[in-house]
C-alpha positions as CSV (number, residue, x, y, z in Angstrom):
1,M,11.1,-25.7,-31.0
2,S,7.4,-25.3,-30.3
3,K,5.7,-22.1,-29.0
4,K,3.9,-22.4,-25.7
5,T,0.6,-20.7,-25.3
6,V,0.2,-18.8,-22.1
7,T,-3.3,-18.2,-20.9
8,A,-4.0,-15.4,-18.5
9,S,-5.3,-16.7,-15.1
10,P,-8.3,-14.9,-13.7
11,L,-7.5,-12.0,-11.4
12,S,-8.1,-12.6,-7.7
13,E,-10.8,-10.7,-5.9
14,K,-8.2,-8.7,-4.0
15,V,-6.5,-7.6,-7.2
16,L,-9.8,-6.5,-8.7
17,E,-10.6,-4.6,-5.5
18,L,-7.2,-2.8,-5.5
19,Q,-7.6,-2.0,-9.2
20,S,-10.9,-0.3,-8.4
21,K,-9.4,1.6,-5.4
22,I,-6.5,3.0,-7.4
23,Q,-8.9,4.7,-9.8
24,D,-10.4,6.6,-6.9
25,K,-8.6,9.9,-6.4
26,N,-9.8,10.2,-2.8
27,Y,-8.4,6.8,-2.0
28,I,-5.0,7.7,-3.5
29,N,-4.9,11.1,-1.7
30,N,-5.8,9.4,1.7
31,A,-3.2,6.7,1.1
32,I,-0.5,9.3,0.3
33,D,-1.5,11.4,3.4
34,R,-1.3,8.2,5.6
35,I,2.2,7.3,4.2
36,A,3.4,10.9,4.9
37,V,2.1,10.7,8.5
38,I,3.7,7.3,9.1
39,M,7.0,8.5,7.6
40,S,6.9,11.8,9.6
41,R,6.3,9.9,12.9
42,H,9.2,7.5,12.1
43,I,11.6,10.4,11.3
44,V,10.6,12.6,14.2
45,G,9.8,9.8,16.7
46,S,7.0,10.0,19.3
47,K,7.9,12.3,22.2
48,G,11.6,11.4,21.8
49,N,10.9,7.6,21.7
50,P,11.7,6.3,18.2
51,L,9.0,4.1,16.7
52,N,9.6,0.5,15.7
53,S,8.3,-1.0,12.5
54,S,5.2,-2.5,14.1
55,D,4.3,1.0,15.4
56,L,4.5,2.2,11.8
57,L,2.0,-0.3,10.6
58,F,-0.6,-0.2,13.3
59,R,-1.1,3.4,14.3
């Protein structure tokens, strides 16, 4: 049985961008705050009208 050599493929531009962003504490804090707002709106609803999944993504 022969060993196969696996070469790492270059990371996409998007992956490199996200790796950079997750090193930024402000980016992470804002992302957490945004997630909390979205979840709160979903749980509580908007003026008695429950939100649907598209509302959660685009508000």
